[in-house]
C-alpha positions as CSV (number, residue, x, y, z in Angstrom):
1,M,-24.0,-42.0,-107.8
2,R,-26.6,-40.0,-105.9
3,K,-26.5,-42.6,-103.2
4,L,-22.7,-42.2,-102.8
5,S,-23.0,-38.4,-102.8
6,F,-25.5,-38.6,-100.0
7,I,-23.3,-40.8,-97.9
8,L,-20.3,-38.4,-98.4
9,I,-22.4,-35.4,-97.3
10,L,-23.7,-37.2,-94.3
11,L,-20.1,-38.1,-93.2
12,L,-19.0,-34.5,-93.6
13,L,-21.9,-33.2,-91.5
14,T,-21.1,-35.7,-88.8
15,S,-17.5,-34.8,-88.8
16,A,-18.2,-31.1,-88.6
17,G,-20.6,-31.6,-85.6
18,S,-18.0,-33.6,-83.8
19,K,-15.4,-30.9,-84.3
20,A,-17.8,-28.2,-83.2
21,Q,-18.6,-30.2,-80.0
22,T,-14.9,-30.6,-79.3
23,L,-14.2,-27.0,-79.8
24,S,-17.1,-26.1,-77.6
25,N,-15.9,-28.4,-74.8
26,F,-12.3,-27.1,-75.2
27,S,-13.6,-23.5,-75.1
28,N,-15.5,-24.3,-71.9
29,E,-12.4,-25.8,-70.3
30,I,-10.5,-22.6,-71.1
31,F,-13.1,-20.4,-69.5
32,K,-13.4,-22.7,-66.5
33,K,-9.6,-22.5,-65.9
34,A,-9.6,-18.8,-66.4
35,E,-12.3,-18.4,-63.6
36,Q,-10.3,-20.6,-61.2
37,S,-7.1,-18.7,-61.9
38,T,-8.9,-15.4,-61.3
39,A,-10.2,-16.6,-57.9
40,K,-6.7,-17.5,-56.9
41,G,-5.4,-14.1,-57.8
42,S,-4.2,-14.9,-61.3
43,G,-1.3,-16.8,-60.0
44,E,0.2,-13.9,-58.1
45,I,1.2,-14.3,-54.4
46,S,0.7,-11.3,-52.1
47,L,2.9,-10.6,-49.0
48,S,-0.3,-10.4,-47.0
49,D,-0.4,-14.2,-47.3
50,F,2.6,-14.2,-44.9
51,S,1.3,-11.5,-42.5
52,Y,1.0,-12.3,-38.7
53,R,-2.4,-13.0,-37.3
54,S,-3.1,-13.5,-33.6
55,A,-4.3,-17.0,-32.7
56,Y,-6.6,-15.4,-30.2
57,T,-8.3,-12.9,-32.4
58,N,-8.5,-14.7,-35.8
59,G,-8.3,-11.4,-37.5
60,K,-11.1,-9.8,-35.3
61,S,-10.6,-7.0,-32.8
62,S,-12.7,-6.2,-29.7
63,F,-12.2,-4.4,-26.4
64,L,-11.6,-7.7,-24.6
65,E,-8.9,-8.6,-27.1
66,L,-6.8,-5.5,-26.4
67,P,-4.9,-6.9,-23.4
68,R,-3.9,-9.8,-25.6
69,T,-2.4,-7.7,-28.4
70,K,-1.6,-4.3,-26.9
71,P,1.3,-4.3,-24.4
72,V,0.3,-0.9,-22.9
73,V,-3.3,-2.1,-22.3
74,A,-2.0,-5.3,-20.6
75,F,0.3,-3.1,-18.5
76,A,-2.6,-0.9,-17.4
77,A,-4.9,-3.8,-16.7
78,S,-2.4,-5.5,-14.4
79,A,-1.5,-2.2,-12.8
80,I,-5.2,-1.8,-11.8
81,I,-5.9,-5.4,-11.0
82,P,-2.8,-7.5,-10.6
83,G,-2.9,-10.7,-12.6
84,S,-5.6,-9.5,-15.1
85,G,-3.1,-8.9,-17.9
86,Q,-1.6,-12.3,-17.4
87,A,-5.1,-14.0,-17.3
88,A,-6.0,-12.3,-20.6
89,N,-3.0,-14.0,-22.2
90,G,-3.6,-17.4,-20.7
91,K,-0.8,-17.2,-18.0
92,W,-3.0,-18.6,-15.3
93,V,-0.3,-19.6,-12.8
94,R,1.2,-16.1,-12.7
95,A,-2.2,-14.5,-12.7
96,G,-3.2,-16.6,-9.7
97,I,0.0,-15.7,-7.8
98,Y,-0.5,-11.9,-8.4
99,F,-4.2,-12.0,-7.6
100,A,-3.6,-14.2,-4.4
101,I,-1.0,-11.7,-3.1
102,E,-3.4,-8.9,-3.7
103,A,-6.3,-10.6,-2.0
104,V,-4.3,-11.9,1.0
105,G,-2.6,-8.5,1.3
106,I,-5.9,-6.5,1.4
107,I,-7.4,-8.9,3.9
108,Y,-4.3,-8.7,6.1
109,H,-4.1,-4.9,5.9
110,L,-7.8,-4.5,6.8
111,D,-7.4,-7.0,9.7
112,R,-4.3,-5.3,11.1
113,N,-5.8,-1.8,10.7
114,A,-9.1,-2.9,12.4
115,T,-7.1,-4.6,15.3
116,A,-5.0,-1.5,15.7
117,R,-8.1,0.8,15.9
118,R,-9.6,-1.5,18.6
119,Q,-6.4,-1.5,20.6
120,E,-6.0,2.2,20.3
121,K,-9.6,2.7,21.5
122,A,-8.9,0.4,24.4
123,Y,-5.7,2.2,25.2
124,E,-7.5,5.6,25.2
125,E,-10.1,4.2,27.6
126,F,-7.3,2.9,29.8
127,T,-5.8,6.4,30.0
128,H,-9.2,7.9,30.8
129,Q,-9.4,5.7,33.9
130,N,-5.8,6.0,35.0
131,W,-4.1,9.2,33.9
132,S,-5.2,12.6,35.2
133,V,-4.0,16.1,34.2
134,L,-5.0,17.2,37.7
135,A,-2.8,14.6,39.3
136,Y,0.1,15.7,37.1
137,A,-0.5,19.4,37.9
138,E,-0.6,18.6,41.7
139,W,2.7,16.7,41.4
140,L,4.3,19.6,39.5
141,V,3.4,22.0,42.3
142,N,4.9,19.7,44.9
143,Y,8.0,19.1,42.7
144,S,8.5,22.9,42.4
145,M,8.0,23.5,46.1
146,Q,10.4,20.7,47.2
147,N,13.2,21.9,44.9
148,N,12.7,25.6,45.6
149,L,12.0,26.4,42.0
150,D,11.1,29.9,40.8
151,N,8.8,28.9,38.0
152,G,5.5,30.5,38.8
153,W,4.1,27.4,40.5
154,Q,1.9,29.6,42.9
155,D,-0.6,30.4,40.1
156,L,-0.9,26.8,39.2
157,Q,-1.4,25.9,42.9
158,A,-4.2,28.5,43.2
159,D,-5.8,27.1,40.1
160,I,-6.1,23.5,41.5
161,Q,-6.5,24.2,45.1
162,G,-9.1,21.9,46.7
163,K,-9.6,19.8,43.6
164,N,-9.0,16.0,43.4
165,P,-8.5,13.8,40.4
166,N,-11.5,11.8,39.2
167,F,-9.8,8.5,38.4
168,G,-12.2,6.3,36.5
169,N,-13.3,9.2,34.3
170,T,-10.3,11.6,34.1
171,T,-11.7,13.4,31.1
172,K,-13.6,15.6,33.5
173,D,-10.3,16.8,35.1
174,W,-9.4,18.8,32.1
175,S,-12.0,21.4,33.0
176,K,-10.4,21.8,36.5
177,V,-6.9,22.9,35.2
178,E,-6.0,26.0,33.3
179,L,-3.7,24.6,30.6
180,D,-2.0,27.9,30.0
181,N,-0.9,28.1,33.7
182,L,0.4,24.5,33.4
183,H,2.4,25.3,30.3
184,R,4.0,28.4,31.9
185,V,5.3,26.3,34.8
186,E,6.5,23.4,32.5
187,K,8.5,25.9,30.4
188,R,10.4,27.0,33.5
189,T,10.8,23.7,35.3
190,P,14.2,21.9,35.1
191,F,15.1,18.3,35.8
192,V,16.6,18.1,39.3
193,F,18.9,15.2,39.8
194,N,19.6,13.6,43.2
195,T,22.7,11.5,42.6
196,P,25.8,11.5,44.9
197,E,28.0,13.2,42.3
198,N,25.5,16.0,41.7
199,C,24.4,16.9,45.3
200,G,26.3,18.6,48.0
201,N,26.3,18.1,51.8
202,T,24.0,21.0,52.6
203,N,20.6,20.3,54.2
204,P,18.6,20.0,52.1
205,P,21.3,18.9,49.6
206,S,21.8,21.3,46.7
207,C,21.4,19.1,43.7
208,K,22.4,19.7,40.1
209,R,19.7,21.1,37.8
210,G,19.5,20.0,34.3
211,S,17.6,21.4,31.3
212,E,14.0,22.4,31.4
213,F,11.3,19.8,30.7
214,S,11.5,18.6,27.2
215,H,7.7,18.8,26.4
216,L,4.6,20.7,27.1
217,L,1.5,18.6,27.8
218,P,-0.5,18.4,24.5
219,D,-4.2,19.2,24.3
220,Y,-6.6,16.6,25.5
221,G,-7.6,14.0,22.9
222,S,-4.7,14.8,20.5
223,Q,-2.6,12.0,19.1
224,Q,0.5,13.5,20.8
225,Y,-1.3,13.6,24.2
226,Y,-1.9,9.8,24.1
227,E,1.6,9.1,22.9
228,L,3.6,11.3,25.4
229,I,1.9,10.3,28.6
230,S,3.1,6.7,28.3
231,K,6.4,7.5,26.7
232,Y,8.2,10.2,28.7
233,Y,9.1,10.0,32.4
234,Q,8.1,13.6,32.7
235,Y,4.4,12.5,32.7
236,Q,4.7,9.5,34.9
237,P,3.2,11.4,37.9
238,G,-0.1,11.7,36.2
239,W,-0.7,7.9,36.5
240,Q,-3.0,6.8,39.4
241,D,-0.4,4.5,41.1
242,W,2.3,7.2,41.2
243,Y,-0.2,9.8,42.5
244,G,-1.3,7.4,45.3
245,Q,2.3,6.4,46.3
246,I,4.3,9.6,45.8
247,T,2.2,12.8,45.3
248,T,-0.2,12.1,48.2
249,A,2.1,10.1,50.4
250,A,1.9,10.9,54.1
251,N,5.7,11.6,54.6
252,Q,6.8,14.0,51.9
253,S,10.6,14.6,51.3
254,P,12.7,16.3,48.6
255,D,14.2,12.9,47.6
256,M,10.7,11.9,46.3
257,Y,10.8,14.7,43.8
258,R,14.2,14.3,42.3
259,Y,15.3,12.3,39.3
260,M,17.7,9.5,40.2
261,W,18.0,7.6,36.9
262,N,19.3,4.7,39.1
263,G,16.0,2.8,39.6
264,R,14.7,4.6,42.6
265,D,12.4,6.8,40.5
266,E,11.4,4.0,38.2
267,P,7.8,4.4,36.9
268,F,5.2,2.2,38.4
269,T,3.1,-0.5,36.7
270,L,0.5,1.7,35.0
271,F,3.1,3.7,33.1
272,Y,4.5,0.4,31.7
273,Q,1.1,-1.0,30.9
274,G,0.2,2.2,29.0
275,R,3.6,2.0,27.1
276,D,3.0,-1.7,26.2
277,R,-0.6,-1.0,25.0
278,A,0.5,2.0,22.9
279,Q,3.4,-0.1,21.4
280,E,1.0,-2.9,20.5
281,F,-1.4,-0.9,18.4
282,N,1.4,1.1,16.9
283,N,3.0,-2.2,15.8
284,N,-0.3,-3.2,14.1
285,Y,-0.6,0.1,12.3
286,R,3.0,-0.3,11.2
287,A,2.3,-3.8,9.9
288,A,-0.8,-2.5,8.0
289,G,1.3,0.2,6.4
290,N,4.1,-2.2,5.4
291,I,1.6,-4.5,3.7
292,L,0.3,-1.5,1.7
293,K,3.9,-1.1,0.4
294,L,3.9,-4.7,-0.6
295,L,0.6,-4.3,-2.5
296,V,2.1,-1.4,-4.4
297,V,5.1,-3.5,-5.4
298,N,2.7,-6.3,-6.5
299,H,0.8,-3.9,-8.8
300,V,4.1,-2.6,-10.3
301,V,5.6,-6.1,-10.9
302,S,2.4,-7.5,-12.3
303,A,2.1,-4.6,-14.7
304,F,5.6,-4.9,-16.1
305,D,5.2,-8.7,-16.3
306,A,2.0,-8.3,-18.4
307,L,3.8,-5.8,-20.6
308,F,6.7,-8.1,-21.4
309,T,4.4,-11.1,-21.8
310,V,2.5,-9.4,-24.6
311,Q,5.6,-8.1,-26.2
312,L,7.2,-11.5,-26.3
313,K,4.0,-13.0,-27.7
314,N,3.9,-10.4,-30.4
315,S,7.5,-10.9,-31.4
316,R,7.9,-13.0,-34.5
317,I,10.1,-13.8,-37.4
318,E,8.5,-12.4,-40.6
319,T,9.8,-13.8,-43.9
320,N,9.2,-11.7,-47.0
321,T,10.0,-13.3,-50.3
322,N,9.1,-12.7,-53.9
323,L,8.3,-16.1,-55.5
324,M,8.6,-14.5,-58.9
325,K,12.2,-13.6,-58.2
326,M,13.6,-16.4,-56.1
327,E,16.9,-14.6,-55.7
328,Q,15.3,-12.1,-53.2
329,F,14.9,-13.1,-49.6
330,S,14.6,-11.1,-46.3
331,V,14.2,-11.9,-42.6
332,T,12.8,-9.3,-40.1
333,W,12.7,-9.7,-36.3
334,H,9.9,-7.7,-34.7
335,F,9.8,-7.0,-30.9
């Protein structure tokens, strides 16, 4: 009997231990699942799980990332350096085009500007050798005398009496002429035409007089001075070849000092050479200015292109849904 009781007690203890172990294991499994559930948010789904994250930033932000996510920053970057906003967003072809236009445009502008400056300097040296204010003043006195003009030419004649142009270095001639006297005569000097319909049969013929000279000779070295002497017929007598063939010709006559407008008073070679030289450097200055306009357009177009590039990249379809209430669903388009 005692032996049977002992066996029964032993079986009961073994059974209790087994149950305790099972309960312990079961309890551990419950706590383990509870921990996993807590790590996952207790089974709740947040809308942040569906939020947009840039592929470039991976949730991080830095100064270099701004052109990739901020349209205004991309706009400013490309406005300053065309193509930079496109490059930041991986648009390498467009970035290369804008940058190439900028680089080639700057090089071309600098080249045309430098060429124009060299040509302008050469033109100025050309005028210093071939156009003289003293030659022009001497012709103006002869012109006034031959056409019986009352324009105060006597004071100008007294000012230049016995003085000769220094062709080769005509800058020195400006100290030989009182510019105020020259201007006073210019203001009162008309164009005198020598065409059949304007001249009578008197000897010398009484020819029609037009309006006064359109310009006064600008100060030496001014931009207008260099422009006018190779642009207007009024200043053609200041050129060396005109001075040698007309102003100082042996046989002077009134016909030599009247405007024909029919080819007889056509300017000589130096006037045309000066005109062509001036036109050449002005064309280069104009080309340099036009390329600057193109560069401005390149900046503007590149800036707006970068702006729209980032805006389109940031545009997305955001879906918001509550998984606990499947009947709710919304779609939002962001741009």
